[in-house]
C-alpha positions in Angstrom: 0.0 0.0 0.0 3.0 2.3 0.6 3.3 3.0 -3.2 -0.4 3.7 -3.8 -1.2 6.9 -5.7 -4.6 8.5 -5.0 -6.5 9.9 -7.9 -8.1 13.2 -6.8 -10.9 15.4 -8.2 -10.7 18.9 -6.9 -13.9 21.0 -6.6 -13.0 24.7 -6.5 -9.7 25.5 -8.4 -9.4 29.2 -8.0 -8.2 31.2 -5.0 -7.4 28.8 -2.1 -7.7 25.9 -4.6 -4.4 26.8 -6.3 -2.1 26.0 -3.4 -3.9 22.7 -2.9 -3.3 21.8 -6.5 0.4 22.8 -6.1 0.7 20.6 -3.1 -0.7 17.6 -4.9 1.6 18.2 -7.9 4.6 18.4 -5.6 3.7 14.9 -4.2 3.5 12.8 -7.5 4.3 9.6 -5.6 1.1 10.0 -3.6 -1.4 12.0 -5.7 -2.6 12.4 -9.2 -5.1 15.2 -10.0 -7.5 13.6 -12.5 -10.3 16.1 -12.6 -11.1 19.8 -12.0 -14.5 21.2 -11.1 -15.5 24.8 -10.9 -18.5 27.0 -11.8 -16.2 29.7 -13.2 -14.7 28.6 -16.5 -11.9 31.2 -16.2 -10.6 29.4 -13.1 -9.5 26.4 -15.2 -6.8 28.2 -17.1 -4.3 28.5 -14.2 -5.4 25.1 -12.7 -4.6 23.4 -16.0 -1.2 25.2 -16.1 -0.5 23.8 -12.6 -1.6 20.3 -13.2 -0.9 19.8 -16.9 -4.5 18.6 -17.5 -6.4 19.2 -20.7 -9.8 20.7 -21.2 -11.3 17.2 -21.1 -10.5 17.0 -17.4 -12.5 20.2 -16.6 -16.1 19.8 -15.5 -19.0 22.1 -14.4 -20.1 19.7 -11.6 -18.8 17.0 -9.4 -21.3 14.5 -10.8 -19.9 15.0 -14.3 -16.3 14.6 -13.0 -17.1 11.4 -11.1 -18.6 10.0 -14.2 -15.7 11.1 -16.4 -12.4 10.4 -14.7 -10.9 7.9 -12.2 -11.2 9.0 -8.5 -10.2 7.8 -5.1 -10.7 11.1 -3.2 -12.4 14.5 -3.6 -10.9 17.8 -2.5 -13.5 20.4 -1.6 -12.1 23.9 -1.8 -15.2 26.0 -2.2 -16.7 28.6 0.1 -17.7 27.1 3.5 -21.4 27.3 3.1 -21.2 25.1 0.0 -19.2 22.3 1.5 -21.9 20.0 2.8 -23.5 19.1 -0.5 -20.2 18.3 -2.1 -19.0 16.3 0.9 -22.2 14.2 0.9 -22.0 13.7 -2.8 -18.4 12.5 -2.6 -19.1 10.1 0.3 -22.2 8.7 -1.4 -19.9 7.9 -4.4 -17.5 6.0 -2.0 -14.7 8.6 -2.1 -12.5 9.9 0.7 -12.6 13.7 1.2 -10.3 16.5 2.2 -12.1 19.8 2.7 -11.0 23.4 3.4 -11.9 25.0 6.7 -14.5 25.5 8.0 -15.6 21.9 7.9 -19.1 23.2 7.4 -21.0 26.3 8.6 -23.4 24.1 10.6 -22.6 21.7 13.4 -25.4 19.3 12.7 -24.2 19.1 9.0 -20.7 18.3 10.1 -21.9 15.6 12.5 -24.0 14.1 9.7 -21.0 14.0 7.3 -18.8 12.4 10.0 -21.5 9.7 10.6 -21.9 9.0 6.9 -18.1 8.7 6.4 -17.7 6.3 9.4 -20.6 4.1 8.2 -18.9 3.8 4.8 -15.4 3.4 6.2 -14.2 6.5 4.4 -11.8 9.3 5.6 -12.6 13.0 6.0 -9.9 15.5 6.8 -10.3 19.3 7.3 -7.4 21.5 6.2 -6.9 23.4 9.4 -3.4 24.7 8.6 -3.1 27.6 11.1 -1.8 25.5 14.0 1.0 24.2 11.9 2.7 27.5 11.3 5.7 28.6 13.4 5.8 29.2 16.3 2.6 27.4 17.2 4.3 23.9 17.2 6.9 25.2 19.6 4.3 26.7 21.9 2.2 23.6 21.8 5.2 21.5 22.9 6.1 23.9 25.7 2.6 23.7 27.1 2.3 19.9 26.7 5.6 19.3 28.3 4.8 21.8 31.1 8.2 23.4 30.3 7.1 26.5 32.3 4.7 24.8 34.7 0.9 24.3 34.6 -1.1 26.3 32.0 -3.4 28.9 33.4 -4.7 31.3 30.8 -4.4 32.1 27.1 -5.4 35.4 25.4 -5.4 35.9 21.7 -6.2 39.3 20.1 -6.1 39.7 16.4 -6.9 42.8 14.3 -6.9 42.0 10.6 -7.3 45.0 8.3 -8.7 43.0 5.4 -10.3 46.0 3.7 -13.4 44.3 2.3 -16.0 41.8 3.4 -15.5 38.1 2.6 -17.0 37.4 -0.9 -18.7 34.3 0.2 -19.7 32.6 3.4 -22.4 32.5 6.0 -22.6 35.1 8.8 -20.9 35.8 11.2 -18.2 36.5 8.7 -15.1 36.5 10.9 -16.1 33.4 12.8 -16.3 31.1 9.8 -13.2 32.4 8.2 -10.2 33.5 10.3 -12.1 32.6 13.5 -12.4 28.9 12.6 -8.7 28.7 12.2 -7.8 30.5 15.4 -10.4 28.6 17.5 -8.9 25.4 16.2 -5.4 26.6 17.1 -6.4 27.6 20.6 -8.0 24.1 21.2 -4.7 22.5 20.0 -2.7 24.7 22.3 -4.8 23.8 25.4 -4.9 20.1 24.5 -8.0 19.3 26.6 -11.8 19.4 26.1 -13.6 22.8 26.4 -16.4 22.9 28.9 -18.2 26.3 28.6 -18.3 29.1 26.1 -19.4 32.7 26.1 -19.4 34.6 22.8 -20.5 37.8 21.0 -20.5 38.3 17.3 -21.3 41.8 16.3 -21.1 44.5 13.6 -19.5 47.6 15.3 -20.9 51.0 14.6 -17.9 51.9 12.5 -18.2 48.8 10.2 -20.2 48.7 7.0 -19.9 44.9 6.6 -23.1 43.0 5.9 -22.4 40.4 8.6 -20.5 40.4 11.8 -16.7 41.0 11.4 -16.1 41.2 15.2 -15.9 38.3 17.7 -15.2 38.2 21.4 -15.3 35.0 23.4 -14.3 33.2 26.6 -13.7 29.5 26.6 -13.4 27.6 29.9 -11.5 24.3 30.1 -10.9 21.8 33.0 -8.1 23.0 35.3 -9.5 25.6 35.1 -7.8 27.0 32.0 -9.4 30.2 30.7 -9.0 31.2 27.1 -10.1 34.6 25.7 -10.3 35.3 22.0 -11.1 38.7 20.5 -10.7 39.4 16.8 -12.0 41.3 13.8 -11.4 41.1 10.1 -12.5 44.8 9.7 -9.7 46.5 11.7 -8.1 49.9 10.8 -4.6 48.4 11.2 -3.1 45.0 11.6 -2.0 43.7 15.0 -1.7 40.3 16.6 -1.0 39.4 20.3 -0.9 36.0 21.9 -0.2 35.6 25.6 0.1 32.2 27.3 0.3 32.4 31.1 1.9 29.4 32.8 2.8 29.0 36.5 6.5 29.9 36.0 6.5 32.2 32.9 4.5 34.0 30.3 4.9 33.2 26.6 4.1 36.1 24.3 3.9 36.5 20.5 3.3 40.0 19.2 3.5 41.6 15.7 1.3 42.6 12.7 0.2 39.0 12.0 0.6 35.6 13.7 3.2 34.3 11.2 4.8 37.6 10.2 8.6 37.8 10.1 8.3 40.9 12.2 6.6 39.2 15.0 8.5 38.5 18.2 8.2 35.5 20.5 9.3 36.0 24.1 9.4 34.0 27.3 9.3 36.1 30.5 9.9 34.2 33.7 7.7 34.9 36.7 9.2 38.0 38.4 6.7 39.4 41.0 6.8 43.2 41.4 9.1 43.8 38.4 7.7 46.4 36.1 10.4 45.7 33.5 11.1 42.0 33.9 13.9 40.2 32.2 12.8 38.1 29.2 14.2 35.7 26.6 13.6 36.3 22.9 13.2 33.0 21.1 15.2 32.5 17.9 12.7 32.0 15.2 14.2 33.3 12.0 12.6 34.6 8.8 12.8 31.3 6.8 10.8 29.6 9.5 8.2 32.3 9.8 7.4 33.3 6.2 7.4 31.5 2.9 6.4 28.3 4.7 2.9 28.0 3.1 3.9 25.5 0.5 5.6 23.3 3.1 2.5 23.4 5.4 0.2 22.6 2.5 2.4 19.6 1.5 2.3 18.5 5.1 -1.5 18.6 5.1 -1.7 16.5 2.0 0.9 14.0 3.1 -1.0 13.5 6.4 -4.2 13.0 4.4 -2.5 10.3 2.3 -1.2 8.6 5.4 -4.7 8.7 7.0 -6.3 7.2 3.9 -3.6 4.7 2.8 -2.0 3.6 6.1 -4.8 4.4 8.6 -2.5 6.8 10.5 -4.6 9.0 12.9 -5.1 12.6 11.8 -5.6 15.4 14.3 -7.7 17.2 11.8 -10.0 14.3 10.8 -13.6 15.0 10.5 -14.3 13.3 13.9 -11.6 15.3 15.6 -12.6 18.6 14.0 -16.1 18.3 15.5 -14.5 19.7 18.7 -13.7 22.9 16.8 -17.2 22.9 15.2 -18.8 22.6 18.7 -17.0 25.7 20.0 -17.9 27.7 16.8 -21.5 26.6 17.2 -21.5 27.5 20.9 -20.2 31.0 20.1 -23.0 31.5 17.7 -25.6 30.3 20.2 -24.2 32.2 23.1 -24.2 35.4 21.0 -27.8 34.9 20.1 -28.9 33.9 23.6 -26.8 36.3 25.6 -25.7 33.5 27.9 -23.0 30.9 28.4 -23.3 27.6 26.5 -22.2 24.4 28.3 -20.6 21.8 26.0 
């Protein structure tokens, strides 16, 4: 089985679809792109240049592609609110699936997809890539190993000056886009099940977006560990700040964006009463912090192949990603109800 090549049909070949095609092409010993599906004919030109496919491999629907080319797996890289029909169509045809985040925009739909896949013995993986970028793996290891003692709190504040609303997607807009990545990363950092969630999705008075670009939430874990997450995609300027409070030190990451080369990662030992405490700046260089997108995407696809072919567990499997979906759903419900939601 180690030399098995998976034939893949990709649905959605423009935008985020392009790096996924590049990742498959970069792994010819594992993947062969056999079909391209998109509702925008113009998107096929670049996709064909990447894959080397001819016009006969381009289709207006997944049904036509499944009937026209060999396929072991379907890659769904469409806007989130369109995921579920494609996921269910692929599973009904007996195909494994890899899908862009968010898994779906509805918890019940995600649970239905996972149940259908498990009944059929098929694999579903969600491409949650945020937690793979430096320095998150280092921070995850520091927390898991209790390098600085027991974890107490995490706060993440992210201002993204995107400049325009998301073209597609269900409201609240920030939650299903950047928020789905960052909630997934926060769960990975804590490494234990969440228990209770408070959340607010809102359109601030200064925003002209048609759906909520602002999110504020509190997530409570056993311990207790308390996580706060506040973010917006409609900021006036970029800024990112992550602070992890452990018993013996604080880990901080600050800069214009989470994986910016200009961001600084520091560890500050517990120094009571010190207004200007001594700290250690961690040596993460430019090559590790930027330009790593292609490497991360190849890692996602390699892990998908291992999950399908060799049965290797995948932390972003559909089953595992339900934990992220439950927190996203709880934030939506808490915002609507004005009360905490117990998980």
